[in-house]
N, C-alpha and C positions, 0 to 999 in steps of 0.2 A: 297409599300403601301398596307396595308391589306384591303380586300374588305369585305363589309357587306354581309353575306350569305343570299340567297333567298329573295332578296329585289325586289319588283315590280319596274321596271325601269320607269314606267309611273306614272303620277299623278292619272289617272283613269285607262285607258287602251289605246292601240294604236289608236283605232278609235275615242274614245271620246276626247283624247288629240289632235288629228288632227283637230277635229271639234271646240273645245272650246279654244285651245291654239295655236298650231303650225300653222294651216292653217287659223286661224281667220283673220289675217290681209289681206290675199289674198282674202278670201271670202267677207270681208267687202268692199274691193276695187271693186270687180266684182259687188256686189249687188248695191252699190251706183252709179257706172258708168251706170248700166242699169237703175236705178231709175232716173238718170239725163236726160234720154231720154224722160221722161214723166213729171218730176217736175223740177222746178228751183233749183239751188244750195242753194238759201236762204231758200226755204221751206224745203228742205232736212236737211239743217243745223239746222233750228229751231226745227224740229222734233227730230233729233238725240241728239242735245245739251240739249234740255229740258228733254225728257223722258229717255235718256240714261246717258248723262253727269251729270245732277243733280241727276238722280235716282241712279247712282252708288255711291253716297255719303252714301246712307242708309245702305248697307251691312256692311261697316266699322263701322258705328255708332252702328249698332246692336251688332257687336262683342265687341266694346269698353264698352258698357253699359249692355250687356247681358252675357258676359263670367265672371263668378264670381271671379275667381282668378286674371284675368287681371284687373278687376275693383278694386279689393282689393289692388292690387299692385300700381295702379296709381289713386287712388280715388280722392285725392286732385286736381290733374291735370285735371281730367275729370269734376270736379265740377267747378273749377275756370275758365278754358279756355273759355267755352261758354259765361259766364257772361262778361269777359273782352273783348273778341272779338266782341260780339254783341253790347256792349256799344260803342266801338270806331267806328265800322262800322255804327251803328245807328246815331251817332253824325255826321259822314262824309256825310251820305246820307241826313240827315236833313239840313245840310248846303250846299248841292249841290256840294260836292267834291267827285268825283268818281274815283280818282286816285288809290284807292286800287285795282281797276281792273288790273292795271299794275302789281302790286305785285302778284295777283292771276295768271296772265298769266305766269310770270316767274316761279312761283311755279308749275304750270301745266306742263311746259316743264320738270322740274326736276322730277316730279312725274311720268310722262310717262317713262322717262329713267330708274328710279329706279324700276318700276314695271317689266320692261323687264329684268333688271339685276337680280331681285328676281327670275324670272322663270329660268334663267340660273343656279342660285344657287340651286334651288329645284332639277332640273334634275341632277346636279352634285352630290348632297347629296344622291340621290336615286341610283346612280350607283357606287359611291366609296367615299372614304374620301379624299376630295380635298386638295391639298397643299395650303399653304398661297400664294405662288407665282402665282399659277394657278388662285386663286380667285381674286388676285389683277389684273392680266392680263385680266380676264373677265371684270372687272370694267373699266379698261383703254381702252380696245378696243371698248367697248360699248360707253363710254363717248366721246372718240375722234371722232368716226364716227358720232354719233348723233350731236355733236357740229359742225362738218363740214357740215352736211346736213342743219342745221339751218343757218349757216353762208353763205352757197352757194345757199340758196333759196331766191332769191331777192324778190319774191312775199310774202313769209311769213315774211321775215325780214322787208320789206317796210310796210307791213300791221301792224306789231307790232309798228314800229316807228310812223306811222300815228296815232295810238291810243295814243301813248305817247304825241304827239302834241295835240290831242283832249282833253286829260285829264290834260294838263298843266304840263308836265314833259319834260323839254328841256335839261337835262344834257347830253343826247346822242350826242348833237351837239358839245360837246368837242372833240369827236373822228373825226379826219380828214378822209374823205372818202377814200383818197389814202392810208392812213395808214391801213384802214380796209381791203383793198385788200391784203396787205402784211400779215396781221394777218390771214385772211382766208386761204391763201396759206400755212402759217406755220402750221395751224391746219390740213390741208390736208396731209402735209408731216409727221406730228406727227402721224396721223392716220395710214399712210402707215408703218411707222417705228414700231409702236406698233403692227400692224398686223403681220409683219415679225417676231418679237420677240414672238408673241403669237403662231404662227404656228410652230416655231422652238421649243418652249417649249412643245407643244402638241406631236411633234415627239420624243423629248427626253423622256418625261414621258411614251409614248407608248412603247418605247424600254425597259423601266423599269417595264413594266407590267401594267401600268395604262391604263384603257380602254378609247377609244375615245367616248365621249358622243354625239351620233348622234342627239338625240332630242334637246339638247342644241344648237348644230350648226344649226339644221333645223329651230328652232324658231328664231334664230338670222338672218338667211338668209331671211325668209319670212317677218320678221318685218322690217328690214332695206331696203329691196327691195321695200316694200309697202310704207314706209315713203319717200324713195327717189322719187318714182313715184308721190306720193301725194304732196310733197313739191317742187319738182324741175321740173319733167316732165310736170305735170299738171300746167297750168297757173291760174286755178281757185282755189285760196287759200281757199275760203269758203268750196268748195266741198272737197278739200284736207284735211282740218282739220276735217271735218265730217267723212271722211274715217278712219283717225287714231283714232279719238275719239270713233267711234263705235267699232273698234277692241279692243282698250284698255278697254272699258267698259264691253264688253262681257267676255273678259278674267277675269276681276275683279269679275263680278257676279259669275263666275264658281269657281274661286279659293277660294273666301270667303265662299261659300257654302261648299266646300270640307273641308276647314280648320275647320269650325265650326262643321261639322259633325265629323271630327277627334277628336275635343275637347270632344264631348259627347261619342265617342267610348272609350276614355281614362277614363272618369269618368262622369256618368250621373248627378252627383252633381255639375259639373263645369259650369253649365249654369242656368240662371234664368228660370222661368216657361215657358214664351213665347219662349225663346231661345231654350229650350228643345223641345217644340212643333214643332217648325219650322225646326230644323236641326237634330233631333234625327234619322230619317231614310230618305230614298230616295224615298218615295212614290210619284208618279207622281202628285197627287193632292196637296201635300205640296210644291213640287218644283214649280208648277204652281202658288200657292198662294204667294210664295216668289217672283216670277217674277212680279206678279200683285202689290205687295207692292212696289217694286222698281219703276215700271212705274207710280204708283199712287203718289209716292213721287216726281218723276220727273215732274208730271203733276201739281204741285203746281203753278209753274210759269205761265203755260198756263191758269190755272183756274183764277189766279189773273188778268191776262191780259184780260180775257173775261169779267170780272166785269166792266172794263173801269173806275175803281175808283182809282184815283191817290194815295189816302191814303192807300188803301189796297195794291196797288202794291209797294209802298215804304216800307211797312212792310215786304212784301214778298222779296223785294230786300235784306233787312237786313238778313232775315232768310236764303236765298239762299247763300249770300256771306259768312255769318257766317258758314253755313254748308260746303262750299267749303274750307274755311280756316281750319276748324276742320278736314275735310277729309285728306287734305294734311299733316297737322301737326301730326295727330294720326298715319297715315300710316308711318310717319318717324321714329317712335319708337316702334310701336307694331308689325312690320313685320320684325324685325331683325332676320334673320335665323341663325345667329351664336349663338343665345341663345337656349339652349336645350329645354326650355319650349315652344318655338315657333316651331322649326323644328320637334319636336316629333309628332306633329299633322299632318304633311305632309309626313313624312318619317317613314315607319315601322321599328321597332327594333332600332330606334335611341336612345331610352333610356327606358329600361324595366320598372323600378320602378318609374313611374312619379306621381302616385296619392299621394305618400308621400310628393311630393313637393308642392301640392296645399294647400294654407293656410287654416287652419281649422277655420271657422267662426262659433262661437257658439252663442246661444241666451241667454247665461248666463248674467244676469244684471250686475254682478260685473265686468266681463270681458269688457262689454260695457263701464262701467264707467272708467275703466283704459285706454281704448283706447281713449275715449273722453278727458280724462285728459291730455294724452300725445299729442294729435293732436289739441285739441280745444283751447289750450293756445294761439294760434295765430301765433306762429313762422312759422309753416309749411305753413299755408295759406298766411301769409304775404310774405314769400319768393316766393311762387308759383305765387302769384298775381304780385309781382314786376317783376318776370321773364317774365310773359306774357305781361306786359306793355312794357317792353323793346323789346320783340320779335315782338309784333303785334302793340301795341299802338303807339310806337315811329315811326315806318315806315309809319303807316296810317296818323299820324299827319304831318310827313314830306312831304308826297305826297299831303296832303291838303294845306300845306304852299306853295309848288311849284306851285300848281294850282292857288293859290291866287296871287302869285307874277309873274306869267308867262307873258312874254312880246314878245315872238317870233311870228312874223307875219306869215300869211299863205304863203306869197311869200317866205319868208326866209326858212320856214320849207320845202316847196315843192322844192325849189332850192337845199337844202341840200340832199333831197331824190333822186332827179334826178342825183346828183353827186355820191350818194351812189350806185345807180343802173342805170348807163347810157345806158345799153342795154334794159331796160324795158320801152316800149313805154308809159305805163300808167303814169310813174313818170313825163315825159316831158309834157304829155297831162294835168295832174293835175296842173303842174306849169303854163301852158298856161291859164287854167281856172282862177287860182289865179290872174295872171296878168290882165286878162280880167275884173275881178271884181274890180280891182284897177283902171281900165281905161287905162292901159298901153297896147294899142292894138298892137303896133308894136312888143313889147316883147312877147305878147300872140301869135302872128302869128309865130314868130321864134320858140317858144317852141312847138307849134302844128306841125310845119314842122319837128322839131327834133324828135318828136314822130313818124311821118310817116317814117322818115329815119331809125329809130330803128326797125319799123315793118310796112311795106308798106300795110299790110292787117288789120291794126288796124282801123276799120271803124269809131269808135266814134271820133277819132282825126280829120277825114276829116270834119265831120259835125260841130265840135267845131271850126275848122278853118273857115268854112263857116260863122259861127256866128260872128267871129272877122271881117271878110271882110264885112259882112252886116253892122256892126256898123261903119265901115269906109265909108260906102256908095257905096261899090263896089258890086252891086246886081248880076252882071254877074258871078263873081268869087264865090260869096256865093252860088248861085244856082248850079254851076258846082261842088263844093265840096260836097254839100248835095246829089246830084245825084251820085257822086262817092261813097259816103258812102253807099247809097242804093244798088248800083251795087255790092259792096263787101259783104254787109250783108243785104239782102232784108228784114229780119225780125227785123230790128233795128227801133223801134217806134220813137226814138228821131229824126232820120234823116228824116223820113216822116213828123213829126210835124214841124221841122225847115224849110223844103222845102215848106210845106203848108203855114207857117207863112210868108215866103219870097214872095210867090205868092200873099198873102193877102196884103202885103205892096205895091205891084205893081198893086193892084186892079184887079188882075186876079182871080176873085172869084171862077169860076168853077174849075179851076185847084187847087186852094187852098183847096176847099171842098174835092176833090178826095184824096189828100194826108193826110188831117186831118182825114178823115174817115178811111183811112188805118192805121193811127196811133192808133186810138181807137180800131180798129179790132185786132191789134197786142197786145195792152195793154188796156183792158177795163177800167182800173182805171187811165188812163192818164188825170188828172184833167185839165191841161192847154189846151189840145186838145179839151176836152168837152166845156170848156169856150169859146174858139175861135170859135168853130162850132156854139155855141149858138148865138154869135154876128153876124156871117155870115148869119145864117138863119133868124135873125131879119132883116138884110139888104135886104134879098131877099123876105121877107114877109111870110116866112114859119114859122108861130108862133108856131105851134104844135111841130115841130122839135126843134125849139129854146128852148121852155119850157122843153122839154125832156132832152136836153143836159145841160141846166141850173140846173135842179133838180139833174141830175146825178152827175154833178160837185160838187154841194153842199153836197150831201150825201157822196161822196168819200172823199172830203176835210175834213169833220168832222171826218170820220173814220180814215183818215190818221193822222190827228193831234193827235187824241187819241192814235193811234198805235205808233206814233213817241215818245210820252211821255212814254208809257208803255213799249216800246221795248228798252228803253235807257239802260236797265240792261243786255241786251243779252250777252255782252262780258264776264260776270263773269266766266263762265266755260270754255271759249274757247281760249281766246287770240285772237279772231277774231271778230271784229265788224261786225254786220250784218245790212245793211241798205236796 
């Protein structure tokens, strides 16, 4: 294979590539693990997923509508897609069907995988002319290992299936949990087989004079090691997703800026005015402005939430969901590196005479009339609209229909998940809660005990077990299990509250107050604890303290009700519901 002479092997340079691409997953992992020492996973996820996950839609949209030759090539698609998608998403939100979040989550998985594969292709093209077999093996080794990590991550998988249940999509129950274990093992063996073939091909090509592309292997190692830690080693799926999302988004910010800058290096006429202003050179103030625009776009959701206006937030839900669909869809066809017009802006000397390929758009009125005659007849727009309805409208309507006809109970869904991931204590504990709500206390106790057998340090299961025994009238066991939960996890506010409530039932007011106060110290927004404390202080005649906790509970409850409504759209970018 012939090599391209004097080609920069790096997208920028070794140090910048390490910062923005190769080491980004590891840096994101370290940064958010440190942040988690000071902030909850939910707060970290909300920040990352709003300002970064939503924000990273903007650079791709800038490219789609700012690069003149790209817009000319896909003009009808870029005009029709937002209208069709926003119409169906808006209808779905208006009717209270949020099943399209499931579709977004699946597409998000695919998008993450394809971005990594794209970086592998870029580094390959910068080093040599890759063979078709090598390219195919890059795809397969990435696809099989990523699929295995998802399949082997009970926390991520269970989280996704819980969201399917929440949004009324029960078709996953057709898969037998035991059969899924077999499928997961087959994916693992397939990944091993592909890896063996992959490295055998690398050795064969190396002997033929094809260089080993170290940056490609390095970014693969850092990415998959981080994803493995985030999805399998860490049990906190919300934090795990935030880690991978942050890495993905930072990589995307950087590569789009570099690509757009490459477009303008090829031809200053290839971008619209604002596009040229933003990407023409690398001055620090312009790069900073670019980042501020991204964070500002990501802040739309947080701004809407701050208004506490449901109408405003519903509109923003539609905007953000439409933006996410467009981001995933556009990136599916405008980043195909096998096209010379794409790869030339990332790889030097890929194609010398590229300006000649840029469509010449004139202001001549006669030319405009001819173009409109050819395109405005309606055939192109009708075809494109029909295609978008099939690709987006039909799935969104289907998910709305499944939501409308959904009949799987909480107990059935939780029982299925406990069979899907029998080693995960949370699945059994959740099943126990579902049984408790149905009044089946004996089944609830068995499920909580199963959770404790799966993980003897799963503190929340002990206090839930205490609640079940309390409902059976066995106060002694209830108190014992609440205390056990506190011993395992002293900073668990629910256990302190439940123990305080149990002492209250036994009219042991002083002990009840001690544990209830501890609950609100651990969680200042614990509404139930404030309410019970208010009742207790009324009984003891401490009116000032009773009024304080009553007012506190009222303010928190009002804020939480508003937040619950406005936060209902958080899964759009993540695949991870945040509660």
